[in-house]
C-alpha positions, -999 to 999 in steps of 0.1 A, spaced: 73 236 -518 45 242 -507 41 206 -501 82 201 -481 68 232 -455 29 220 -454 43 186 -443 72 200 -426 49 215 -406 29 192 -402 56 168 -384 57 196 -358 26 201 -349 23 156 -343 50 159 -324 42 190 -302 13 184 -298 25 146 -282 49 162 -259 24 179 -241 8 148 -232 0 150 -194 2 116 -172 -22 115 -140 -26 85 -118 -48 76 -95 -46 59 -78 -70 30 -66 -88 16 -29 -73 -11 -16 -97 -36 -3 -85 -35 38 -84 -77 41 -105 -84 77 -86 -95 102 -81 -133 115 -93 -141 144 -71 -158 169 -78 -183 187 -76 -174 226 -52 -181 252 -65 -189 293 -45 -181 319 -41 -214 330 -27 -225 301 2 -196 306 10 -208 342 39 -236 329 61 -206 316 87 -190 328 86 -150 331 109 -150 305 89 -163 280 57 -150 294 70 -114 288 86 -125 253 51 -138 238 38 -103 254 56 -78 237 58 -105 203 17 -102 206 24 -63 207 43 -59 178 21 -79 160 -15 -60 166 9 -21 161 20 -34 126 -11 -45 122 -25 -14 128 2 4 116 -13 -14 78 -44 -9 79 -33 28 85 -16 27 54 -42 10 34 -76 36 40 -52 59 33 -59 49 -1 -95 50 5 
């Protein structure tokens, strides 16, 4: 009888001990990749573009630069 009580108590303590384990997640800092070197475009090279194409190109570049900035901000929050 004593052996059963001792075995039951040991089992309960073992299960209770495992149930109180707290999991802690740690965010590792992400490396910030270097920005790619973009080719430069002279204004003389853009003269042949229509106003619409030039405007679309300017909006595209601005959107990409803004997106890169937001991604860098997200990465920097891990530091």
